[in-house]
Predicted model as a PDB file, atoms N, CA, C, CB and O in Angstrom, pLDDT in the B-factor column:
MODEL        1                                                                  
ATOM      1  N   MET A   1     117.627  68.565-213.783  1.00 64.00           N  
ATOM      2  CA  MET A   1     118.191  68.242-215.032  1.00 64.00           C  
ATOM      3  C   MET A   1     118.816  66.543-214.414  1.00 64.00           C  
ATOM      4  CB  MET A   1     119.526  69.634-215.636  1.00 64.00           C  
ATOM      5  O   MET A   1     119.690  66.367-213.566  1.00 64.00           O  
ATOM      6  N   ASN A   2     118.164  65.663-215.040  1.00 85.00           N  
ATOM      7  CA  ASN A   2     118.506  64.408-214.818  1.00 85.00           C  
ATOM      8  C   ASN A   2     120.014  64.027-215.370  1.00 85.00           C  
ATOM      9  CB  ASN A   2     117.431  63.596-215.422  1.00 85.00           C  
ATOM     10  O   ASN A   2     120.461  64.771-216.243  1.00 85.00           O  
ATOM     11  N   ILE A   3     120.751  63.036-214.972  1.00 84.00           N  
ATOM     12  CA  ILE A   3     121.993  62.388-215.597  1.00 84.00           C  
ATOM     13  C   ILE A   3     121.742  62.170-217.067  1.00 84.00           C  
ATOM     14  CB  ILE A   3     122.359  60.983-214.904  1.00 84.00           C  
ATOM     15  O   ILE A   3     122.699  62.495-217.771  1.00 84.00           O  
ATOM     16  N   GLU A   4     120.686  61.697-217.704  1.00 86.00           N  
ATOM     17  CA  GLU A   4     120.661  61.486-219.129  1.00 86.00           C  
ATOM     18  C   GLU A   4     120.687  62.696-219.875  1.00 86.00           C  
ATOM     19  CB  GLU A   4     119.536  60.743-219.522  1.00 86.00           C  
ATOM     20  O   GLU A   4     121.267  62.788-220.957  1.00 86.00           O  
ATOM     21  N   ASN A   5     120.104  63.582-219.350  1.00 89.00           N  
ATOM     22  CA  ASN A   5     119.846  64.896-220.146  1.00 89.00           C  
ATOM     23  C   ASN A   5     121.377  65.739-220.040  1.00 89.00           C  
ATOM     24  CB  ASN A   5     118.399  65.880-219.358  1.00 89.00           C  
ATOM     25  O   ASN A   5     121.789  66.520-220.897  1.00 89.00           O  
ATOM     26  N   ALA A   6     122.021  65.404-218.893  1.00 90.00           N  
ATOM     27  CA  ALA A   6     123.418  66.015-218.732  1.00 90.00           C  
ATOM     28  C   ALA A   6     124.307  65.317-219.526  1.00 90.00           C  
ATOM     29  CB  ALA A   6     123.949  66.011-217.327  1.00 90.00           C  
ATOM     30  O   ALA A   6     125.211  65.999-220.007  1.00 90.00           O  
ATOM     31  N   ASN A   7     124.294  64.281-219.759  1.00 93.00           N  
ATOM     32  CA  ASN A   7     125.161  63.275-220.663  1.00 93.00           C  
ATOM     33  C   ASN A   7     124.960  63.841-222.125  1.00 93.00           C  
ATOM     34  CB  ASN A   7     124.607  61.553-220.554  1.00 93.00           C  
ATOM     35  O   ASN A   7     125.906  64.186-222.834  1.00 93.00           O  
ATOM     36  N   LYS A   8     123.614  63.903-222.510  1.00 94.00           N  
ATOM     37  CA  LYS A   8     123.302  64.241-224.127  1.00 94.00           C  
ATOM     38  C   LYS A   8     123.866  65.993-224.131  1.00 94.00           C  
ATOM     39  CB  LYS A   8     121.170  64.018-224.613  1.00 94.00           C  
ATOM     40  O   LYS A   8     124.354  66.488-225.147  1.00 94.00           O  
ATOM     41  N   ASP A   9     123.714  66.687-222.974  1.00 94.00           N  
ATOM     42  CA  ASP A   9     124.079  68.155-223.237  1.00 94.00           C  
ATOM     43  C   ASP A   9     125.843  67.961-223.263  1.00 94.00           C  
ATOM     44  CB  ASP A   9     123.384  69.359-221.822  1.00 94.00           C  
ATOM     45  O   ASP A   9     126.486  68.622-224.077  1.00 94.00           O  
ATOM     46  N   ALA A  10     126.372  67.241-222.545  1.00 95.00           N  
ATOM     47  CA  ALA A  10     127.910  67.195-222.401  1.00 95.00           C  
ATOM     48  C   ALA A  10     128.300  66.681-224.052  1.00 95.00           C  
ATOM     49  CB  ALA A  10     128.484  65.933-220.976  1.00 95.00           C  
ATOM     50  O   ALA A  10     129.014  67.393-224.758  1.00 95.00           O  
ATOM     51  N   ARG A  11     127.850  65.636-224.446  1.00 96.00           N  
ATOM     52  CA  ARG A  11     128.070  65.108-225.623  1.00 96.00           C  
ATOM     53  C   ARG A  11     128.119  66.120-226.913  1.00 96.00           C  
ATOM     54  CB  ARG A  11     127.078  64.130-225.737  1.00 96.00           C  
ATOM     55  O   ARG A  11     128.977  66.234-227.789  1.00 96.00           O  
ATOM     56  N   LYS A  12     126.887  66.807-226.707  1.00 96.00           N  
ATOM     57  CA  LYS A  12     126.478  67.962-227.632  1.00 96.00           C  
ATOM     58  C   LYS A  12     127.810  68.972-227.629  1.00 96.00           C  
ATOM     59  CB  LYS A  12     124.978  68.788-227.022  1.00 96.00           C  
ATOM     60  O   LYS A  12     128.493  69.234-228.619  1.00 96.00           O  
ATOM     61  N   LEU A  13     127.990  69.425-226.410  1.00 97.00           N  
ATOM     62  CA  LEU A  13     129.185  70.506-226.383  1.00 97.00           C  
ATOM     63  C   LEU A  13     130.538  69.836-226.738  1.00 97.00           C  
ATOM     64  CB  LEU A  13     129.345  71.213-224.855  1.00 97.00           C  
ATOM     65  O   LEU A  13     131.311  70.394-227.517  1.00 97.00           O  
ATOM     66  N   ARG A  14     130.766  68.887-226.285  1.00 97.00           N  
ATOM     67  CA  ARG A  14     131.758  68.093-226.845  1.00 97.00           C  
ATOM     68  C   ARG A  14     132.152  68.077-228.252  1.00 97.00           C  
ATOM     69  CB  ARG A  14     131.462  66.966-226.575  1.00 97.00           C  
ATOM     70  O   ARG A  14     133.246  68.436-228.689  1.00 97.00           O  
ATOM     71  N   ASN A  15     131.132  67.615-228.942  1.00 97.00           N  
ATOM     72  CA  ASN A  15     131.092  67.495-230.511  1.00 97.00           C  
ATOM     73  C   ASN A  15     131.207  68.802-231.060  1.00 97.00           C  
ATOM     74  CB  ASN A  15     129.773  66.838-231.082  1.00 97.00           C  
ATOM     75  O   ASN A  15     131.962  68.946-232.022  1.00 97.00           O  
ATOM     76  N   GLU A  16     130.574  69.792-230.602  1.00 98.00           N  
ATOM     77  CA  GLU A  16     130.777  71.033-231.041  1.00 98.00           C  
ATOM     78  C   GLU A  16     132.198  71.558-230.931  1.00 98.00           C  
ATOM     79  CB  GLU A  16     129.910  71.830-230.383  1.00 98.00           C  
ATOM     80  O   GLU A  16     132.844  71.917-231.915  1.00 98.00           O  
ATOM     81  N   TYR A  17     132.668  71.585-229.635  1.00 98.00           N  
ATOM     82  CA  TYR A  17     134.119  71.829-229.481  1.00 98.00           C  
ATOM     83  C   TYR A  17     135.132  71.113-230.595  1.00 98.00           C  
ATOM     84  CB  TYR A  17     134.488  71.320-228.042  1.00 98.00           C  
ATOM     85  O   TYR A  17     135.986  71.822-231.127  1.00 98.00           O  
ATOM     86  N   TYR A  18     135.046  69.905-230.893  1.00 98.00           N  
ATOM     87  CA  TYR A  18     135.751  69.007-231.500  1.00 98.00           C  
ATOM     88  C   TYR A  18     135.638  69.415-233.169  1.00 98.00           C  
ATOM     89  CB  TYR A  18     135.195  67.550-231.051  1.00 98.00           C  
ATOM     90  O   TYR A  18     136.653  69.446-233.865  1.00 98.00           O  
ATOM     91  N   ARG A  19     134.439  69.686-233.653  1.00 98.00           N  
ATOM     92  CA  ARG A  19     134.258  70.229-234.683  1.00 98.00           C  
ATOM     93  C   ARG A  19     134.710  71.466-235.094  1.00 98.00           C  
ATOM     94  CB  ARG A  19     133.299  70.183-234.772  1.00 98.00           C  
ATOM     95  O   ARG A  19     135.165  71.634-236.226  1.00 98.00           O  
ATOM     96  N   ASP A  20     134.609  72.517-234.115  1.00 98.00           N  
ATOM     97  CA  ASP A  20     135.356  73.662-234.350  1.00 98.00           C  
ATOM     98  C   ASP A  20     136.939  73.426-234.354  1.00 98.00           C  
ATOM     99  CB  ASP A  20     134.960  74.655-233.323  1.00 98.00           C  
ATOM    100  O   ASP A  20     137.594  74.041-235.196  1.00 98.00           O  
ATOM    101  N   TRP A  21     137.538  72.638-233.532  1.00 98.00           N  
ATOM    102  CA  TRP A  21     138.897  72.563-233.352  1.00 98.00           C  
ATOM    103  C   TRP A  21     139.365  71.944-234.875  1.00 98.00           C  
ATOM    104  CB  TRP A  21     139.286  71.599-231.958  1.00 98.00           C  
ATOM    105  O   TRP A  21     140.300  72.339-235.572  1.00 98.00           O  
ATOM    106  N   ARG A  22     138.652  71.130-235.082  1.00 98.00           N  
ATOM    107  CA  ARG A  22     138.982  70.637-236.551  1.00 98.00           C  
ATOM    108  C   ARG A  22     138.978  71.458-237.715  1.00 98.00           C  
ATOM    109  CB  ARG A  22     138.134  69.686-236.912  1.00 98.00           C  
ATOM    110  O   ARG A  22     139.819  71.401-238.612  1.00 98.00           O  
ATOM    111  N   LYS A  23     137.904  72.296-237.662  1.00 98.00           N  
ATOM    112  CA  LYS A  23     137.811  73.258-238.653  1.00 98.00           C  
ATOM    113  C   LYS A  23     138.905  74.142-238.768  1.00 98.00           C  
ATOM    114  CB  LYS A  23     136.721  73.965-238.493  1.00 98.00           C  
ATOM    115  O   LYS A  23     139.408  74.487-239.837  1.00 98.00           O  
ATOM    116  N   LYS A  24     139.310  74.550-237.487  1.00 98.00           N  
ATOM    117  CA  LYS A  24     140.462  75.492-237.283  1.00 98.00           C  
ATOM    118  C   LYS A  24     142.078  74.827-237.342  1.00 98.00           C  
ATOM    119  CB  LYS A  24     140.195  76.154-235.803  1.00 98.00           C  
ATOM    120  O   LYS A  24     143.123  75.473-237.259  1.00 98.00           O  
ATOM    121  N   ASN A  25     141.941  73.463-237.497  1.00 98.00           N  
ATOM    122  CA  ASN A  25     143.234  72.821-237.365  1.00 98.00           C  
ATOM    123  C   ASN A  25     143.142  71.686-238.660  1.00 98.00           C  
ATOM    124  CB  ASN A  25     143.444  72.100-235.700  1.00 98.00           C  
ATOM    125  O   ASN A  25     143.365  70.526-238.311  1.00 98.00           O  
ATOM    126  N   PRO A  26     142.860  71.885-240.011  1.00 98.00           N  
ATOM    127  CA  PRO A  26     143.086  70.987-240.932  1.00 98.00           C  
ATOM    128  C   PRO A  26     144.180  70.210-241.139  1.00 98.00           C  
ATOM    129  CB  PRO A  26     142.931  71.456-241.813  1.00 98.00           C  
ATOM    130  O   PRO A  26     144.179  69.040-241.521  1.00 98.00           O  
ATOM    131  N   GLU A  27     145.278  71.016-240.828  1.00 98.00           N  
ATOM    132  CA  GLU A  27     146.620  70.077-241.141  1.00 98.00           C  
ATOM    133  C   GLU A  27     146.777  69.042-240.043  1.00 98.00           C  
ATOM    134  CB  GLU A  27     148.087  70.991-241.189  1.00 98.00           C  
ATOM    135  O   GLU A  27     147.187  67.911-240.303  1.00 98.00           O  
ATOM    136  N   LYS A  28     146.427  69.453-238.728  1.00 98.00           N  
ATOM    137  CA  LYS A  28     146.582  68.450-237.798  1.00 98.00           C  
ATOM    138  C   LYS A  28     145.697  67.238-237.801  1.00 98.00           C  
ATOM    139  CB  LYS A  28     146.490  69.015-236.642  1.00 98.00           C  
ATOM    140  O   LYS A  28     146.015  66.168-237.281  1.00 98.00           O  
ATOM    141  N   VAL A  29     144.479  67.493-238.469  1.00 98.00           N  
ATOM    142  CA  VAL A  29     143.578  66.352-238.920  1.00 98.00           C  
ATOM    143  C   VAL A  29     144.073  65.863-239.787  1.00 98.00           C  
ATOM    144  CB  VAL A  29     142.350  66.555-239.294  1.00 98.00           C  
ATOM    145  O   VAL A  29     144.036  64.642-239.630  1.00 98.00           O  
ATOM    146  N   ALA A  30     144.635  66.189-240.834  1.00 98.00           N  
ATOM    147  CA  ALA A  30     145.270  65.450-241.976  1.00 98.00           C  
ATOM    148  C   ALA A  30     146.300  64.539-241.623  1.00 98.00           C  
ATOM    149  CB  ALA A  30     145.833  66.339-242.923  1.00 98.00           C  
ATOM    150  O   ALA A  30     146.401  63.345-241.902  1.00 98.00           O  
ATOM    151  N   ALA A  31     147.130  65.360-240.898  1.00 98.00           N  
ATOM    152  CA  ALA A  31     148.480  64.681-240.371  1.00 98.00           C  
ATOM    153  C   ALA A  31     147.878  63.417-239.502  1.00 98.00           C  
ATOM    154  CB  ALA A  31     149.528  65.847-239.308  1.00 98.00           C  
ATOM    155  O   ALA A  31     148.367  62.324-239.788  1.00 98.00           O  
ATOM    156  N   ALA A  32     146.969  63.441-238.574  1.00 98.00           N  
ATOM    157  CA  ALA A  32     146.567  62.272-237.975  1.00 98.00           C  
ATOM    158  C   ALA A  32     145.748  61.372-238.662  1.00 98.00           C  
ATOM    159  CB  ALA A  32     145.999  62.542-236.916  1.00 98.00           C  
ATOM    160  O   ALA A  32     145.729  60.228-238.206  1.00 98.00           O  
ATOM    161  N   ASN A  33     145.004  61.632-239.740  1.00 98.00           N  
ATOM    162  CA  ASN A  33     144.601  60.619-240.629  1.00 98.00           C  
ATOM    163  C   ASN A  33     145.617  59.964-241.541  1.00 98.00           C  
ATOM    164  CB  ASN A  33     143.623  61.139-241.395  1.00 98.00           C  
ATOM    165  O   ASN A  33     145.395  58.882-242.086  1.00 98.00           O  
ATOM    166  N   ARG A  34     146.623  60.580-241.676  1.00 98.00           N  
ATOM    167  CA  ARG A  34     147.796  59.925-242.657  1.00 98.00           C  
ATOM    168  C   ARG A  34     148.418  58.885-241.745  1.00 98.00           C  
ATOM    169  CB  ARG A  34     149.067  61.094-243.234  1.00 98.00           C  
ATOM    170  O   ARG A  34     148.549  57.703-242.061  1.00 98.00           O  
ATOM    171  N   ARG A  35     148.850  59.501-240.404  1.00 98.00           N  
ATOM    172  CA  ARG A  35     149.572  58.396-239.476  1.00 98.00           C  
ATOM    173  C   ARG A  35     148.501  57.295-239.282  1.00 98.00           C  
ATOM    174  CB  ARG A  35     150.092  59.026-237.901  1.00 98.00           C  
ATOM    175  O   ARG A  35     148.933  56.150-239.407  1.00 98.00           O  
ATOM    176  N   TYR A  36     147.232  57.423-239.010  1.00 98.00           N  
ATOM    177  CA  TYR A  36     146.324  56.421-238.849  1.00 98.00           C  
ATOM    178  C   TYR A  36     146.334  55.241-239.885  1.00 98.00           C  
ATOM    179  CB  TYR A  36     145.088  57.036-238.828  1.00 98.00           C  
ATOM    180  O   TYR A  36     146.485  54.064-239.558  1.00 98.00           O  
ATOM    181  N   TRP A  37     146.146  55.712-241.252  1.00 98.00           N  
ATOM    182  CA  TRP A  37     146.272  54.834-242.387  1.00 98.00           C  
ATOM    183  C   TRP A  37     147.781  54.262-242.595  1.00 98.00           C  
ATOM    184  CB  TRP A  37     145.801  55.627-243.650  1.00 98.00           C  
ATOM    185  O   TRP A  37     147.980  53.100-242.950  1.00 98.00           O  
ATOM    186  N   GLU A  38     148.535  54.936-242.409  1.00 98.00           N  
ATOM    187  CA  GLU A  38     150.113  54.445-242.484  1.00 98.00           C  
ATOM    188  C   GLU A  38     150.337  53.254-241.345  1.00 98.00           C  
ATOM    189  CB  GLU A  38     151.266  55.868-242.113  1.00 98.00           C  
ATOM    190  O   GLU A  38     151.102  52.303-241.504  1.00 98.00           O  
ATOM    191  N   ARG A  39     149.553  53.480-240.211  1.00 97.00           N  
ATOM    192  CA  ARG A  39     149.816  52.629-239.265  1.00 97.00           C  
ATOM    193  C   ARG A  39     149.011  51.246-239.563  1.00 97.00           C  
ATOM    194  CB  ARG A  39     149.489  53.290-237.956  1.00 97.00           C  
ATOM    195  O   ARG A  39     149.410  50.143-239.188  1.00 97.00           O  
ATOM    196  N   LYS A  40     147.794  51.482-240.312  1.00 97.00           N  
ATOM    197  CA  LYS A  40     146.841  50.246-240.668  1.00 97.00           C  
ATOM    198  C   LYS A  40     147.743  49.458-241.601  1.00 97.00           C  
ATOM    199  CB  LYS A  40     145.303  50.676-241.454  1.00 97.00           C  
ATOM    200  O   LYS A  40     148.050  48.293-241.347  1.00 97.00           O  
ATOM    201  N   VAL A  41     148.193  50.139-242.748  1.00 97.00           N  
ATOM    202  CA  VAL A  41     148.718  49.698-244.000  1.00 97.00           C  
ATOM    203  C   VAL A  41     150.008  48.572-243.260  1.00 97.00           C  
ATOM    204  CB  VAL A  41     149.330  51.223-245.100  1.00 97.00           C  
ATOM    205  O   VAL A  41     150.186  47.408-243.618  1.00 97.00           O  
ATOM    206  N   ALA A  42     150.701  49.218-242.295  1.00 96.00           N  
ATOM    207  CA  ALA A  42     152.097  48.519-241.575  1.00 96.00           C  
ATOM    208  C   ALA A  42     151.430  47.216-241.047  1.00 96.00           C  
ATOM    209  CB  ALA A  42     152.919  49.536-240.121  1.00 96.00           C  
ATOM    210  O   ALA A  42     151.846  46.125-241.435  1.00 96.00           O  
ATOM    211  N   GLU A  43     150.273  47.331-240.057  1.00 96.00           N  
ATOM    212  CA  GLU A  43     149.644  46.188-239.263  1.00 96.00           C  
ATOM    213  C   GLU A  43     149.205  45.206-240.258  1.00 96.00           C  
ATOM    214  CB  GLU A  43     148.407  46.636-238.340  1.00 96.00           C  
ATOM    215  O   GLU A  43     149.377  44.011-240.021  1.00 96.00           O  
ATOM    216  N   ALA A  44     148.668  45.583-241.323  1.00 95.00           N  
ATOM    217  CA  ALA A  44     148.125  44.507-242.459  1.00 95.00           C  
ATOM    218  C   ALA A  44     149.097  43.977-243.156  1.00 95.00           C  
ATOM    219  CB  ALA A  44     147.205  45.045-243.505  1.00 95.00           C  
ATOM    220  O   ALA A  44     148.875  42.889-243.688  1.00 95.00           O  
ATOM    221  N   ALA A  45     150.441  44.630-243.328  1.00 95.00           N  
ATOM    222  CA  ALA A  45     151.634  43.918-244.000  1.00 95.00           C  
ATOM    223  C   ALA A  45     152.160  43.202-242.952  1.00 95.00           C  
ATOM    224  CB  ALA A  45     152.741  44.835-244.670  1.00 95.00           C  
ATOM    225  O   ALA A  45     152.670  42.163-243.370  1.00 95.00           O  
ATOM    226  N   GLU A  46     152.234  43.313-241.941  1.00 93.00           N  
ATOM    227  CA  GLU A  46     152.767  42.555-240.808  1.00 93.00           C  
ATOM    228  C   GLU A  46     151.816  41.281-240.468  1.00 93.00           C  
ATOM    229  CB  GLU A  46     152.893  43.547-239.533  1.00 93.00           C  
ATOM    230  O   GLU A  46     152.351  40.215-240.166  1.00 93.00           O  
ATOM    231  N   LYS A  47     150.709  41.374-240.508  1.00 92.00           N  
ATOM    232  CA  LYS A  47     149.754  40.123-240.592  1.00 92.00           C  
ATOM    233  C   LYS A  47     149.815  39.385-241.778  1.00 92.00           C  
ATOM    234  CB  LYS A  47     148.349  40.475-240.454  1.00 92.00           C  
ATOM    235  O   LYS A  47     149.473  38.203-241.814  1.00 92.00           O  
ATOM    236  N   SER A  48     150.153  39.892-242.580  1.00 91.00           N  
ATOM    237  CA  SER A  48     150.225  39.176-243.940  1.00 91.00           C  
ATOM    238  C   SER A  48     151.602  38.338-243.842  1.00 91.00           C  
ATOM    239  CB  SER A  48     150.225  40.318-245.305  1.00 91.00           C  
ATOM    240  O   SER A  48     151.719  37.115-243.927  1.00 91.00           O  
ATOM    241  N   ARG A  49     152.502  39.192-243.664  1.00 90.00           N  
ATOM    242  CA  ARG A  49     153.935  38.482-243.574  1.00 90.00           C  
ATOM    243  C   ARG A  49     153.854  37.158-242.539  1.00 90.00           C  
ATOM    244  CB  ARG A  49     155.152  39.663-242.943  1.00 90.00           C  
ATOM    245  O   ARG A  49     154.456  36.119-242.811  1.00 90.00           O  
ATOM    246  N   SER A  50     153.094  37.300-241.399  1.00 88.00           N  
ATOM    247  CA  SER A  50     153.356  36.507-240.403  1.00 88.00           C  
ATOM    248  C   SER A  50     152.330  35.355-240.634  1.00 88.00           C  
ATOM    249  CB  SER A  50     153.285  37.239-239.064  1.00 88.00           C  
ATOM    250  O   SER A  50     152.510  34.289-240.046  1.00 88.00           O  
ATOM    251  N   GLU A  51     151.316  35.517-241.422  1.00 84.00           N  
ATOM    252  CA  GLU A  51     150.550  34.427-242.059  1.00 84.00           C  
ATOM    253  C   GLU A  51     151.385  33.630-242.934  1.00 84.00           C  
ATOM    254  CB  GLU A  51     149.403  34.940-242.833  1.00 84.00           C  
ATOM    255  O   GLU A  51     151.454  32.421-242.712  1.00 84.00           O  
ATOM    256  N   SER A  52     152.023  34.133-243.889  1.00 81.00           N  
ATOM    257  CA  SER A  52     152.607  33.646-244.815  1.00 81.00           C  
ATOM    258  C   SER A  52     153.842  32.637-244.418  1.00 81.00           C  
ATOM    259  CB  SER A  52     152.928  34.717-245.562  1.00 81.00           C  
ATOM    260  O   SER A  52     154.126  31.527-244.870  1.00 81.00           O  
ATOM    261  N   ASP A  53     154.608  33.614-243.182  1.00 77.00           N  
ATOM    262  CA  ASP A  53     155.612  32.694-242.571  1.00 77.00           C  
ATOM    263  C   ASP A  53     155.346  31.505-241.608  1.00 77.00           C  
ATOM    264  CB  ASP A  53     156.419  33.472-241.906  1.00 77.00           C  
ATOM    265  O   ASP A  53     156.243  30.926-240.996  1.00 77.00           O  
ATOM    266  N   ALA A  54     153.805  31.145-241.521  1.00 66.00           N  
ATOM    267  CA  ALA A  54     153.395  30.283-240.652  1.00 66.00           C  
ATOM    268  C   ALA A  54     153.561  28.797-241.477  1.00 66.00           C  
ATOM    269  CB  ALA A  54     151.906  30.709-240.151  1.00 66.00           C  
ATOM    270  O   ALA A  54     153.521  27.745-240.838  1.00 66.00           O  
ATOM    271  N   GLY A  55     153.697  28.808-242.548  1.00 62.00           N  
ATOM    272  CA  GLY A  55     153.720  27.679-243.508  1.00 62.00           C  
ATOM    273  C   GLY A  55     152.360  27.127-243.665  1.00 62.00           C  
ATOM    274  O   GLY A  55     151.417  27.722-243.145  1.00 62.00           O  
ATOM    275  N   PRO A  56     152.141  25.833-244.466  1.00 63.00           N  
ATOM    276  CA  PRO A  56     150.973  25.402-244.718  1.00 63.00           C  
ATOM    277  C   PRO A  56     149.973  24.809-243.302  1.00 63.00           C  
ATOM    278  CB  PRO A  56     151.291  24.368-245.779  1.00 63.00           C  
ATOM    279  O   PRO A  56     150.403  24.420-242.217  1.00 63.00           O  
ATOM    280  N   LEU A  57     148.647  24.896-243.725  1.00 60.00           N  
ATOM    281  CA  LEU A  57     147.977  24.494-242.510  1.00 60.00           C  
ATOM    282  C   LEU A  57     147.880  23.035-242.502  1.00 60.00           C  
ATOM    283  CB  LEU A  57     146.617  25.120-242.370  1.00 60.00           C  
ATOM    284  O   LEU A  57     147.868  22.466-243.594  1.00 60.00           O  
ATOM    285  N   PRO A  58     147.815  22.402-241.508  1.00 64.00           N  
ATOM    286  CA  PRO A  58     147.403  20.984-241.250  1.00 64.00           C  
ATOM    287  C   PRO A  58     146.301  20.373-242.224  1.00 64.00           C  
ATOM    288  CB  PRO A  58     146.869  20.908-239.814  1.00 64.00           C  
ATOM    289  O   PRO A  58     145.221  20.918-242.448  1.00 64.00           O  
ATOM    290  N   CYS A  59     146.655  19.359-242.681  1.00 63.00           N  
ATOM    291  CA  CYS A  59     145.512  18.717-243.648  1.00 63.00           C  
ATOM    292  C   CYS A  59     144.429  17.920-242.749  1.00 63.00           C  
ATOM    293  CB  CYS A  59     146.233  17.574-244.809  1.00 63.00           C  
ATOM    294  O   CYS A  59     144.828  16.834-242.330  1.00 63.00           O  
ATOM    295  N   SER A  60     143.254  18.263-242.430  1.00 64.00           N  
ATOM    296  CA  SER A  60     142.238  17.235-241.721  1.00 64.00           C  
ATOM    297  C   SER A  60     142.109  16.120-242.326  1.00 64.00           C  
ATOM    298  CB  SER A  60     140.907  17.665-241.573  1.00 64.00           C  
ATOM    299  O   SER A  60     141.677  15.263-241.554  1.00 64.00           O  
ATOM    300  N   GLU A  61     142.317  15.688-243.515  1.00 60.00           N  
ATOM    301  CA  GLU A  61     142.022  14.502-244.209  1.00 60.00           C  
ATOM    302  C   GLU A  61     143.222  13.465-243.822  1.00 60.00           C  
ATOM    303  CB  GLU A  61     141.892  14.807-245.820  1.00 60.00           C  
ATOM    304  O   GLU A  61     142.989  12.264-243.684  1.00 60.00           O  
ATOM    305  N   THR A  62     144.464  13.999-243.666  1.00 56.00           N  
ATOM    306  CA  THR A  62     145.440  12.961-243.331  1.00 56.00           C  
ATOM    307  C   THR A  62     145.779  12.862-241.816  1.00 56.00           C  
ATOM    308  CB  THR A  62     146.709  13.220-244.109  1.00 56.00           C  
ATOM    309  O   THR A  62     146.797  12.320-241.385  1.00 56.00           O  
ATOM    310  N   GLY A  63     144.723  13.502-240.982  1.00 59.00           N  
ATOM    311  CA  GLY A  63     145.080  13.506-239.465  1.00 59.00           C  
ATOM    312  C   GLY A  63     146.099  14.595-239.206  1.00 59.00           C  
ATOM    313  O   GLY A  63     146.980  14.451-238.359  1.00 59.00           O  
ATOM    314  N   GLY A  64     146.000  15.428-239.768  1.00 57.00           N  
ATOM    315  CA  GLY A  64     146.917  16.805-239.311  1.00 57.00           C  
ATOM    316  C   GLY A  64     148.402  16.675-239.944  1.00 57.00           C  
ATOM    317  O   GLY A  64     149.165  17.616-239.725  1.00 57.00           O  
ATOM    318  N   SER A  65     148.844  15.643-240.669  1.00 58.00           N  
ATOM    319  CA  SER A  65     150.260  15.608-240.940  1.00 58.00           C  
ATOM    320  C   SER A  65     149.922  16.134-242.657  1.00 58.00           C  
ATOM    321  CB  SER A  65     151.127  13.835-240.593  1.00 58.00           C  
ATOM    322  O   SER A  65     148.826  16.010-243.203  1.00 58.00           O  
ATOM    323  N   ASN A  66     151.099  16.700-243.259  1.00 60.00           N  
ATOM    324  CA  ASN A  66     151.044  17.107-244.787  1.00 60.00           C  
ATOM    325  C   ASN A  66     151.680  15.938-245.418  1.00 60.00           C  
ATOM    326  CB  ASN A  66     151.859  18.556-245.200  1.00 60.00           C  
ATOM    327  O   ASN A  66     151.738  16.015-246.646  1.00 60.00           O  
ATOM    328  N   ALA A  67     152.150  14.923-244.908  1.00 58.00           N  
ATOM    329  CA  ALA A  67     152.701  13.658-245.661  1.00 58.00           C  
ATOM    330  C   ALA A  67     152.042  13.191-246.587  1.00 58.00           C  
ATOM    331  CB  ALA A  67     152.894  12.605-244.953  1.00 58.00           C  
ATOM    332  O   ALA A  67     150.885  13.267-246.173  1.00 58.00           O  
ATOM    333  N   GLY A  68     152.022  12.745-247.600  1.00 58.00           N  
ATOM    334  CA  GLY A  68     151.448  12.251-248.831  1.00 58.00           C  
ATOM    335  C   GLY A  68     150.818  13.191-249.833  1.00 58.00           C  
ATOM    336  O   GLY A  68     150.305  12.840-250.895  1.00 58.00           O  
ATOM    337  N   THR A  69     150.910  14.357-249.401  1.00 58.00           N  
ATOM    338  CA  THR A  69     150.064  15.657-250.082  1.00 58.00           C  
ATOM    339  C   THR A  69     150.986  15.997-251.351  1.00 58.00           C  
ATOM    340  CB  THR A  69     149.912  17.204-248.918  1.00 58.00           C  
ATOM    341  O   THR A  69     152.182  15.712-251.420  1.00 58.00           O  
ATOM    342  N   ARG A  70     150.215  16.673-252.377  1.00 55.00           N  
ATOM    343  CA  ARG A  70     151.046  17.184-253.407  1.00 55.00           C  
ATOM    344  C   ARG A  70     151.147  18.475-253.425  1.00 55.00           C  
ATOM    345  CB  ARG A  70     150.693  16.828-254.577  1.00 55.00           C  
ATOM    346  O   ARG A  70     151.843  19.028-254.277  1.00 55.00           O  
TER     347      ARG A  70                                                      
ENDMDL                                                                          
END                                                                             
């Protein structure tokens, strides 16, 4: 058996194990998914908040200053 086949076999066994684990533990899977998406929402809100706090972007037409813009 070469390394490539061993890796494929190991992956197959690992996938089967985790598939069975997820089937036996649906509440843990749901909780992990909920935490993941709550974290993603929080990250998006933080990114949005930090972008809005950064102020206006420099205007390239005026050489980087915002003077004289409406």
